[in-house]
N, C-alpha and C positions, 0 to 999 in steps of 0.2 A: 216625347222623344228624350232618351237619356243622353248623358254627355258623350258617350262613344258614338251614338248615332248622329248627334249634332256635329261632332268633329268630322265624321266621314262625309256627311252631306256638304259641309263647308269646303272641305279639301277637294272633293270631286268637282265642285263648281269652279274652282280656280283652274283646274285642268280643262274643264269644258270651255272656258273662255279662250284658252290657248289652242283648242283643237283645230280651228281653221288656219293656223299659222304654218308657214313653211319653216324649215329649220333655220334658214337665214334670218327670218323675222325675229327670232328669239334673242339675237345678240346685238341689235342695233341700238345706239344711244345718240340721237341727233343733237340733243341739247342737254344741259346739266339737269334740268327738271324732269326729264323723261328717262326712266331706267329701262334697261333691256328686260323683256318678259322673263327671260331665263333667270335674271337676278331676283325678280319678284318671287318666283317659285322657290328659289333657294333661300331667300331671306325669311319668308314666312315659315319655312321648315326649320331654319336655324332658330327662330324665336321659340318654337316648342321644344327643340332640343336643348337650348341654352337655359331657358327659364323654368322648364318643367322637368324634363327627363334627366338631365345631368345632376341637378341638385336633389331630386325627389324620387328617382327610380334607381335604387341601389345597384341593381344588376345591369344597368344600361351601359353599353360600350359606345363611345363616340364614333360616329361614322368616319370622319376625317378631321384631324386636329387643325388642318389648314383652313377649314371652312369658316371658322370663327373670324379669321382675318378677311375672308372673301365676302361673307354675307352679313357681317355686322353693319348696321346702317349709321347710327349716330350715337351709340351708347358708349360714352367715355368710360363708364364704370367697368365695362366688359373687356376693354382692351383696344389695341390698334386695329385699323381697318383700311381697306382700299378706299382712297378718296372718291367722293361721289362722281366727279367728272371722269373717272377712269373705269367705271363699271362696264362700259362698252368695249374696253380693251381686253376683257377676260374671255379669250377663246376657250380656255379651260378653267374650270371643269366644263365638259361638253354638255349639250342639252340632255343627252342620254344619261350622263353622270348625275345631273340634277334630278331627273326623274327617278333614278335609282335611289338617290338620297331621300327623296320624298317617300318612296315606298318603304324604305328602311325605317324612317322615323314614324310613318303612319302605322306600321306594324307594332312598333314599340308603344306608341301613344294609345292605340286601341287596346292593347293589353293592359296598359297602365290605367286607362279610364274605366275598364271593366273590373278593376280591383278595388279594394277598400281605400278610398281616398280621404285624406285629412280634410275636414270641412273648410279649414282655413285656405286651402288651395283652390277652392271653387272660383273665387273672384279672379284669381290669376289665370285660371283656365279660360274663363269667359272673356277676359281681356285678350287672350290669344285668339279666340274665335273672332272677336270684333276687330282685332288687328289684321287678321287675314282678310276679313270683309273690306276693310279700308283699302288693302292692297288689291282686292278684286276690282274696285272702282278705278284705282290707279292703273291696273292692267288694261282695262278697257280704254281709258283715255290715252294712255301711253301708246297702245297699239294704234289707236286712231291717228296720233301724231306721227308715228313711224310710217304708216301707210299713206297718210294724207300729205306727207312731205316727199313722197316718192313721185318723181315726175310722171310715172305711168298711172298714178292714182288707182292702184289696184283695189278691188272690193275686198272687204273682210268677210262679210256675210250678208248676202242680199236679203235675207229674211229679218235682219236686225233693224228695228224701227226706232227712229229718234223722236217719234211722237208729234203729231200735228196738234196745234192748239186751236180749238174752236172757241169763238168768242160770243156766245149768245147772251151773256149777261155782263156786258161791259159797264163798268161803273166804279164808284168809290164807296167804301164803308167808313162811316164816321165813328171814331172812338173818342169817348169823353175824357176830359182831363181827370186826373186822379192819381192815387197811389196804388200801384200794382205789385204783385209778387212775381219775381223772375227766378228761374233756375229749376233744376230737377227736384222732383219730390216723388218718392216711391221706393220700392224695393227691387226693381228690375235693374238690369245692367245699365250703367251710365259711365261716362268718362269724368275724371276728376275736375276738368275745366267747366263742367256744368253745375258745380257746387261753389259756394253755398247758396241756398235759396235766400233771397233778400228782397227788400222793397225798393221800388224806384218811383219817382214822380214823373208823370208824363203830361205834357200839355195836350190839349185836344188836337187831333189830326185826322186826316182822311187818307185811306190807303186803297190802291187799285185792287179790284177783285181778280185781275188777270195780269199775266206777264206781257211784256212788250214783244211784239211779233217782228219777224223779218221785214214785213211791209212797213211797219211804223219806223223801224230803224233806217230803212231805205230813204225815208223822207228826210231824216237827219243828214244822210250822206248827200242826197241831191240838193239840200239847202246849203251845202258847203261846210258842214259841221267839222270836217277834218282840216279845213283851211282857216278857221276863225278861232283865234287864240282866246277870245272872250269867254268861251264856254269851258275852258280847261283850267285845271290847276297848273301852276308854272311847271311843276315836275312832270305832269301829264303832257303838257305841250312840248317839253323837251323830248319826252319819249316818242311822241308822234313824229317830230322832225328828225330825230336821230335814227329812228327805225323805219322811216318813210311809210308810216301806217296810214292806210286809206280806207280800211274796211275791217270787219271782224275776221278772226282767224278762219281759214279754210274758204273764204269767199274769193272768187276769181271773176273778173269782168272779161268775158270772151266775146269779141265782136259786138260789143255794146250790150250784152245780156249777162246778168249776174248768175253765176253758178256757185255751188259750194260742194265741198267734199263731204260725203256721208259714208257710212259703212257699206253702202251699196255701190260706192264709187262716186265719180263726179257727176252731179245732177244739176238741172236747172233749179234755182233757188225757189223754195216753196214759200210764198208770201205769208201763208197762214200758220207757219210753224213758229213755235216760240224761239225767239232769238237765243243764240248760244255762242259761247267762246268769245266773250268780250272781257276786257280788263276792267278793273275798278275805275281807271282813268276814263275809259270810254263810257262806262255806266254813269259816272258823275257828269261828264260833258253832255250826254244825251239828256239827263234830267235837267241840267241847267238850260239847255236849248228849249226844253218844254216848259220852262218856268216853274219847275217843281224840284223835288229832291229825292234822294234815296231814304228808306226808313233806317232808323237806328235798329240795332238787334233787339232792343227791348220793345220797341213799337211792333216789330215783326212778330215777336213771340206772343204778345198780347192779342194781336189781330189775326194770327194764323188760323185760329179755329173757325174763322168766318169765311175763309176762302180755300180753294184747292191749291195745294203746294206739292212739290216733289218732282217736277219735270226738270227744273234747273236749280243749281245753287244760286242763291240770290245775294248779290252784293249789298252790304249795309254800310252805313256811315260810321259804324262803331269800330274803334281800334280793338285789337285782340289783347285784352287785359284780364288780370285775375279778378274774380268776384271777391267780395268781402269775406275774409276768413279762409281764403284758399291756401292750402299748404301742399307742398310736394311730398310724395311718398318717399321713404328712404330707399337708397340704392338705385339700380338701373331703371326700375319702373318709374321712379320720380322724374326721369328724363323724358317721359312720354309726351307731355304737353307743356308743362310749366316753363321750360327753358326757351320756348318759341314765342313768348308773350312780349314781343317787341317788333315794331315796324311792320305789322301785318293788319289786314282788315278781316273782320268777321263776315262769313257768309252763312246764311240760314237756309233751311229746307232740306233738299236732297236733289238727286238728278236721275235721269233715265239710266245712268250707269251704276247707281247705288243698289247694292244687293237687297233682296227682300228682307224685311225685319231688321233693317239697319238704319232706320231713320226715326226721329222723334222731334217734337217741337222745340225741345231745349238743346238739341245737338248744335254745337258751335264748331263749324269748319273755319279754317283760316288760311289765307294766302297773301303773298305780297301783291301790292297794287297792280304791277304790270302783267301778272300771270293770267293766262286765258285759255290754257289747253284743257281745262276742265269744262264741263257743261255749265258755264256760268251765264246768268241772265239778269234781267232788270225788272223790278217792280217799283212803281212810283208812289210818292206821298205828296200831298199838298195840304 
């Protein structure tokens, strides 16, 4: 598949994700971390317009000069922007306007990608592809939050499956102590935070072959896990009390029976499904209750080739920090990952919302400890 074909395929998938939505669904922003679907569609389009078409396609005419202010996310280098909390206040541009914007940029990008492109631009174009794929995952999880916090619990798509976890091979894999190499190696696309490849020393450890299920987490709830401070970090315990947390996100106890919101609507909790939508605080507390711990990101990367992964983003005990020799690229692209390397935890793997061909063992996702609207899960180490 050439670049133009890849571009078209990726762009169409974003719109396919939004196809089940009503117009009203496109504009909702319930919390700061959840952006309106309309904004995602506009922002990913703005990325291609701003970083590829405007500087590198001489005949290109900007669609609307105001869109730089509306759809810039966090790029200080590029100029001022609507603050993140106000994205849901943008009744204009309309949903129809945003789709016209996408069509306009898509036409220009397809023409550009079918021309003679400077080889030095390929890496930037691929970054744009992967950037849109990241927002596709955010689209899916943001849509779930929007609909899952609607009191009517409307279905998004009854055919969309959140994957059952079968556990025929429950057990632990033993990894010997030693010096291991960590980080990306190869010539395919990767993010800058996966570099540089370097050595780490690991003590011997055992890691579970499977993720924690809903049934296992229910045992923690029934044992009073949310009422016992001993299992929690102080900050996590404050989070539990302040927010009155008693279960994972989307769980509802109705007449003594646990239900959870899925893309098919509100359903009875499937005990065999991989646990999802827990914070780092909850993951840590559950591991503590079990007398175990979470893996470090380095342990996870070394062990991952021995088990199936990809259903849930897996919390690790590692802080999101630069690898040895990491350096930020100049200009706006340097703002992509490096400036977020503070007060966040690394998650490894992928999830059922991750687009095809957008996962690898060295991929480093990162979120703040209380966040749980992504498909986050737990794997234990002892």
